[in-house]
C-alpha positions as CSV (number, residue, x, y, z in Angstrom):
1,M,36.6,-11.1,51.1
2,A,34.0,-8.4,50.8
3,A,36.6,-6.2,49.2
4,K,36.9,-8.6,46.3
5,K,33.1,-8.5,45.6
6,A,33.2,-4.7,44.9
7,A,30.5,-3.7,42.5
8,A,31.8,-3.5,39.0
9,K,30.9,-0.3,37.2
10,K,29.3,-0.7,33.8
11,A,30.1,1.6,31.0
12,P,27.1,3.6,29.9
13,A,25.4,2.0,26.8
14,A,26.6,3.5,23.6
15,K,24.0,5.9,22.2
16,K,22.4,5.0,18.9
17,P,22.3,7.7,16.3
18,A,18.9,9.3,15.9
19,A,16.6,7.4,13.6
20,K,16.3,9.1,10.2
21,K,12.8,9.6,8.8
22,R,12.2,7.4,5.8
23,A,12.2,9.3,2.6
24,P,9.4,8.4,0.2
25,N,10.5,6.2,-2.7
26,A,10.6,8.3,-5.9
27,S,9.1,5.5,-8.0
28,F,5.9,5.6,-5.9
29,M,5.7,9.4,-6.3
30,K,6.2,9.4,-10.1
31,E,2.9,10.3,-11.8
32,M,1.6,7.6,-14.1
33,T,-1.3,7.7,-16.7
34,P,-4.1,5.2,-15.9
35,S,-5.6,3.0,-18.6
36,A,-9.1,3.8,-20.0
37,A,-10.7,1.2,-17.7
38,L,-8.9,2.5,-14.6
39,A,-9.6,6.1,-15.6
40,E,-13.3,5.5,-15.2
41,I,-12.7,5.1,-11.5
42,V,-9.7,7.3,-10.6
43,G,-9.9,10.0,-13.4
44,S,-7.8,10.3,-16.6
45,K,-5.1,12.7,-15.4
46,P,-1.7,11.3,-14.3
47,L,-1.5,10.4,-10.6
48,P,1.2,8.8,-8.4
49,R,0.6,5.1,-7.6
50,T,-0.2,5.9,-4.0
51,E,-3.1,8.2,-5.0
52,V,-4.4,5.6,-7.6
53,V,-4.6,3.0,-4.8
54,K,-6.3,5.5,-2.4
55,K,-8.9,6.4,-5.0
56,L,-9.5,2.8,-5.8
57,W,-10.0,1.9,-2.1
58,A,-12.4,4.9,-1.7
59,Y,-14.4,3.5,-4.7
60,I,-14.4,0.0,-3.2
61,K,-15.6,1.2,0.2
62,K,-18.2,3.6,-1.3
63,N,-19.8,0.8,-3.3
64,N,-19.4,-1.8,-0.6
65,L,-17.3,-4.2,-2.7
66,Q,-15.3,-5.8,0.1
67,D,-16.4,-9.3,1.0
68,A,-18.4,-9.4,4.2
69,K,-16.8,-12.5,5.6
70,N,-13.2,-12.0,4.3
71,K,-12.3,-8.3,4.2
72,R,-9.2,-9.2,2.1
73,Q,-11.4,-10.2,-0.8
74,I,-12.6,-7.5,-3.2
75,N,-15.7,-8.4,-5.3
76,A,-15.5,-6.8,-8.8
77,D,-18.4,-4.8,-10.2
78,D,-18.7,-4.0,-13.9
79,K,-16.1,-1.2,-13.7
80,L,-13.6,-3.3,-11.8
81,K,-13.8,-6.5,-13.9
82,P,-11.7,-5.2,-16.8
83,I,-9.0,-4.0,-14.3
84,F,-9.0,-7.4,-12.5
85,G,-8.5,-9.2,-15.8
86,G,-12.1,-10.5,-15.8
87,K,-12.0,-12.0,-12.4
88,K,-15.1,-11.8,-10.1
89,N,-13.0,-11.3,-7.0
90,V,-9.4,-10.9,-6.1
91,T,-7.4,-10.4,-2.9
92,M,-6.3,-6.9,-1.9
93,F,-2.6,-8.0,-2.5
94,E,-3.5,-9.3,-6.0
95,M,-5.3,-6.1,-6.7
96,T,-2.2,-3.9,-6.4
97,S,-0.3,-5.9,-8.9
98,L,-3.3,-5.9,-11.3
99,V,-3.6,-2.2,-10.9
100,N,0.1,-1.6,-11.6
101,K,-0.4,-3.3,-15.0
102,Q,-3.1,-0.6,-15.8
103,L,-0.6,2.3,-15.3
104,S,1.9,3.6,-17.8
């Protein structure tokens, strides 16, 4: 009886192919020209969208425009109001879509 319960050998697990590094999306890297209102904050020369958002966040943090209680809310100052469509505050997710409308 012990012979029947011989340990079954498992086949080694198939190896997964090495994970490829994600290539950056070309549309994010395309340089875009900011509108006049956005140029006051990020500069007037064409920049990729990723750089525009980085510079915008640097401006927000430098001027302490994040809401103290809810860090996802951005409070607009005089320079940001035209970019935010006249709104006093927006969420960080809403901000990216509003900024995309300011790029051409």
